[in-house]
N, C-alpha and C positions, 0 to 999 in steps of 0.2 A: 378039191381045193378051190377056194373062191379067188377069182382074179378080176380086177378092174384095170384095164390097160388103155391108157390115154395115148392118143396120137394126134398129129396135125399141128403141133406147135412149131415155132420158128421165128425168124426175123422178118419183120414187115415194116414198110414205111408208114409214117403217119397218114391217116386217111384210107389205108388199105384194109383188106379183109382176110380173115382166116376162119377155117372151120375145124373145130376140135371134135374128135370122136372118142368115145369110151366104150370099148367092147367088154362085156361082162360075161363071165362063165362061172359055173359052180353053184349057182342059185337060180331060183325061179324068177327070172328077171321081171316078169309082168306083175309080180307082187311087191316090187320095190319102188318107192318114190326115189327119184334120182336128182342129184344136185351137182352144180359146179361151184367150187370155191376157188379163191385165188389168194396168193400170199406174195406181196411185194417185199423186197429187202428191207429189213428193219421194221416191218409192219405186221400186225396180227392177220391171221387168216380170216378172210371175209366171204360171206355167202354172195354169190353172183346171181344164180338162178336156180329154180326148182321146178320140177315137173312131176305131177302125180303118176301113180302106177299105170293109170289108164291113158294118161296123156291129155286128159280133158281140162286140166287146170295147170297154169304156170304162174310163177311169181319172179320178179326181178328186183335187184338192187336199184335204187334210184339212179345211181351213177351209170347204169348200162341200159336203162329203159329206152326203147326206141332204136337202139343200136345192136343189141344182142338178141338172139332168138334161141331158146332151148327147145329141142324136139327129141323124139324117141321113135325107134322102130322095134316093137316087141317081137317081131318075127326074126329080127337079126340080133336081138339082145344088145342093142347099141343105143347110146344116148349121144346127142350132138349139141354143140354150141356154135352157132353161126355168129361171128363177130364182125361187124362192119364199122366203118368210120373210126378205126382204131387210133388212139392217141398214146403218147408216151406214158400217160398215167395208167394205161392198161397193162403195162409191163409187169409181169408176175409169173410165178409158177401156178399153173391151173390144175386143180385136182378134181377128180370125179369122186362122188360120194353116193353110196346107195344105202337106203334105210328101210327097214320093215318094222313091224311091231316088236320084234325080238332081237334083231341083228342090225349092225351097220358096218359098212366097209369103205375103205379109202383106196384110191388108186395111188400110183407112185408119183404122179404129177408130170406135166409137160411144160416146158419153158416157152413163154411168149414174150418176145422182145419187140417193142415198137420204137424204131429209131430211124433217122435219116442218115 
């Protein structure tokens, strides 16, 4: 059974930081490109960041460049999203997404709320 389990969300004040984790099981993690998406209330789901299967290449949405960092540990089957300088506009449910040539999977999401 394939599972993508996010953790690390919560309530944080503007300017603060959070680190999201996504633990993956049931697939060969090192063959999957991994991404983080987010969906704010009333908005479409948007791509936040992507990291290739080897970790050698990353891409970010313009809105998070310079503030968020995606990384992975293939030995731990885990992908991370370090989020710094958070603002209320970053409030959303954050989803982990894994993709290969033939399959793709979503996590259940973790809520991030940025508020004073």
